C-alpha positions as CSV (number, residue, x, y, z in Angstrom):
1,X,0.0,0.0,0.0
2,X,2.8,2.4,0.9
3,X,4.8,1.7,-2.2
4,X,1.8,2.2,-4.4
5,X,0.8,5.4,-2.6
6,X,4.3,6.8,-3.0
7,X,4.5,5.9,-6.7
8,X,1.2,7.7,-7.4
9,X,2.1,10.6,-5.2
10,X,5.3,11.3,-7.0
11,X,3.7,11.0,-10.3
12,X,1.5,14.0,-9.2
13,X,4.0,16.0,-7.3
14,X,4.6,18.7,-9.9
15,X,1.0,19.0,-11.1
16,X,-1.0,18.8,-7.8
17,X,0.9,19.8,-4.7
18,X,-2.0,19.3,-2.3
19,X,-2.8,15.8,-3.5
20,X,0.9,14.8,-3.4
21,X,1.2,16.1,0.2
22,X,-1.9,14.2,1.3
23,X,-0.8,10.9,-0.3
24,X,2.8,11.2,0.9
25,X,1.7,11.8,4.5
26,X,-0.9,9.0,4.2
27,X,1.9,6.7,3.2
28,X,3.7,7.5,6.5
29,X,0.5,6.9,8.5
30,X,0.3,3.5,6.8
31,X,3.8,2.8,8.0
32,X,2.7,3.4,11.7
33,X,-0.4,1.2,11.2
34,X,1.6,-1.5,9.5
35,X,4.1,-1.7,12.4
36,X,1.3,-1.8,15.0
37,X,-0.5,-4.6,13.2
38,X,2.7,-6.6,12.8
39,X,3.3,-6.5,16.5
40,X,-0.3,-7.0,17.5
41,X,-0.9,-10.1,15.3
42,X,2.6,-11.5,15.7
43,X,3.5,-10.9,12.1
44,X,6.9,-9.3,12.7
45,X,9.5,-10.4,10.2
46,X,13.0,-9.6,9.0
47,X,11.8,-8.9,5.5
48,X,9.1,-6.6,6.9
49,X,11.6,-4.6,8.9
50,X,14.0,-4.3,6.0
51,X,11.2,-3.4,3.6
52,X,9.9,-0.8,6.1
53,X,13.3,1.0,6.2
54,X,13.9,0.7,2.5
55,X,10.5,2.3,1.8
56,X,11.2,5.1,4.3
57,X,14.6,5.8,2.8
58,X,13.4,5.8,-0.9
59,X,10.4,8.0,0.0
60,X,12.6,10.6,1.8
61,X,15.2,10.4,-0.9
62,X,12.8,11.1,-3.7
63,X,11.3,14.1,-1.9
64,X,14.8,15.5,-1.2
65,X,15.7,15.1,-4.9
66,X,12.5,17.0,-5.8
67,X,13.4,19.8,-3.3
68,X,17.0,20.0,-4.6
69,X,15.5,21.0,-8.0
70,X,13.2,23.6,-6.5
71,X,15.5,25.4,-4.0
72,X,18.9,27.0,-4.1
73,X,21.5,25.8,-3.0
74,X,20.5,22.3,-4.1
75,X,23.5,20.8,-2.3
76,X,21.8,21.1,1.0
77,X,19.1,18.6,0.1
78,X,21.6,16.3,-1.6
79,X,23.8,16.3,1.4
80,X,20.8,15.4,3.7
81,X,20.0,12.6,1.2
82,X,23.6,11.2,1.4
83,X,23.6,11.4,5.3
84,X,20.2,9.7,5.5
85,X,21.2,6.8,3.3
86,X,24.7,6.3,4.6
87,X,23.7,6.4,8.3
88,X,20.8,3.9,7.9
89,X,22.7,1.5,5.6
90,X,25.7,1.4,8.0
91,X,23.3,0.9,10.9
92,X,21.6,-2.1,9.2
93,X,24.9,-3.6,8.2
94,X,26.5,-3.2,11.6
95,X,23.4,-4.8,13.1
96,X,23.9,-7.8,10.9
97,X,27.6,-8.1,11.8
98,X,27.0,-7.9,15.5
99,X,24.3,-10.5,15.4
100,X,21.5,-8.2,16.7
101,X,18.0,-8.9,15.8
102,X,17.0,-5.3,15.3
103,X,18.7,-2.1,14.2
104,X,16.9,-0.4,17.0
105,X,18.8,-2.3,19.7
106,X,21.3,0.4,20.8
107,X,21.3,-0.3,24.6
108,X,25.1,-0.6,24.4
109,X,25.6,2.8,22.8
110,X,27.6,5.5,24.7
111,X,25.3,8.2,23.4
112,X,22.4,9.1,25.6
113,X,20.6,10.9,22.8
114,X,20.9,7.8,20.5
115,X,19.6,5.6,23.3
116,X,16.8,8.0,24.0
117,X,15.8,8.2,20.4
118,X,15.4,4.4,19.9
119,X,14.3,3.8,23.5
120,X,11.4,6.3,23.7
121,X,8.6,5.7,21.2
122,X,7.1,9.1,21.7
123,X,10.4,11.0,21.2
124,X,11.2,8.8,18.1
125,X,7.7,9.4,16.7
126,X,8.1,13.2,17.0
127,X,11.4,13.2,15.3
128,X,10.2,10.8,12.5
129,X,7.0,12.9,11.9
130,X,9.2,16.0,11.7
131,X,11.7,14.4,9.3
132,X,10.8,11.1,7.8
133,X,7.1,11.9,7.5
134,X,8.7,15.0,6.2
135,X,6.4,17.6,7.7
136,X,9.2,20.2,7.2
137,X,10.0,19.0,3.7
138,X,6.3,18.9,2.7
139,X,5.9,22.5,4.0
140,X,8.9,23.6,2.0
141,X,7.5,21.8,-1.1
142,X,4.2,23.5,-0.6
143,X,5.7,27.0,-0.1
144,X,8.1,27.1,-3.1
145,X,6.8,29.2,-6.0
146,X,9.6,29.0,-8.5
147,X,13.0,27.3,-9.0
148,X,15.1,30.3,-8.1
149,X,14.1,30.7,-4.4
150,X,16.7,30.5,-1.7
151,X,16.0,28.0,1.1
152,X,16.9,30.4,3.9
153,X,14.7,33.2,2.5
154,X,11.6,30.9,2.4
155,X,12.2,29.6,5.9
156,X,12.8,33.0,7.5
157,X,9.9,34.7,5.8
158,X,7.5,32.0,6.7
159,X,8.6,31.9,10.4
160,X,7.9,35.6,10.7
161,X,4.3,35.1,9.8
162,X,1.6,34.0,12.2
163,X,-0.1,31.0,10.6
164,X,-0.6,27.3,10.9
165,X,2.2,26.6,8.4
166,X,4.7,28.8,10.4
167,X,3.6,27.0,13.6
168,X,4.1,23.6,12.0
169,X,7.4,24.6,10.5
170,X,8.7,26.0,13.8
171,X,7.7,22.9,15.8
172,X,9.1,20.5,13.2
173,X,12.5,22.2,12.9
174,X,13.6,21.0,16.3
175,X,12.6,17.4,15.6
176,X,14.3,17.6,12.2
177,X,17.5,18.9,13.7
178,X,17.6,16.2,16.3
179,X,17.0,13.6,13.6
180,X,20.0,14.9,11.7
181,X,22.2,14.7,14.8
182,X,20.9,11.2,15.4
183,X,21.9,10.3,11.8
184,X,25.5,11.5,12.4
185,X,25.7,9.6,15.7
186,X,24.3,6.5,14.0
187,X,26.7,6.7,11.2
188,X,29.7,7.1,13.5
189,X,28.5,4.3,15.9
190,X,27.8,1.9,13.1
191,X,31.2,2.6,11.4
192,X,32.9,1.9,14.7
193,X,31.1,-1.4,15.0
194,X,32.2,-2.4,11.5
195,X,35.8,-1.5,12.4
196,X,35.7,-3.4,15.7
197,X,34.3,-6.4,13.8
198,X,37.3,-6.3,11.4
199,X,39.8,-6.0,14.2
200,X,38.3,-8.9,16.2
201,X,38.1,-11.0,13.0
202,X,41.8,-10.3,12.3
203,X,42.8,-11.3,15.8
204,X,40.9,-14.6,15.5
205,X,42.8,-15.4,12.3
């Protein structure tokens, strides 16, 4: 359902902004419902967990690519795309190497923020809605009027207004920022795990 919703949403993104935004956000809601149903009816699977993350990453990546074509400088969105993919790919791979059953198992991490993110569902949900559900990105997509606008100008001008969009943007900026910090920590932690695995493997040989 999520994959089909996203495919149709992106086919409409440049012709119908409102429809695209509704479909994209609905896809994220389906993600939450899917996870709840899987746990409720004991249908949790490795394939489901991987497909869930892959769908999230591809959805966010596509939206960031679209935004990179609408705002200047485009490098900001492409850098966010690279960070998102790198951190999650490394996290999944390090999880596999260390024999953990879930990429959310970070109890042994030295970062309190990293542990808080994966350990507190409400905090994680807030950050994900701000970033992965792309409330901030969807607002930026909705606000852009032409392909020559600067990102900083659009954000600053909208935050100065008193409106529902400015309120949503302001409240989602913090969650988005925390998610980017988490991505950096995740990438560093996962990279360290891969290096430690190589060192231990070398010593055994």
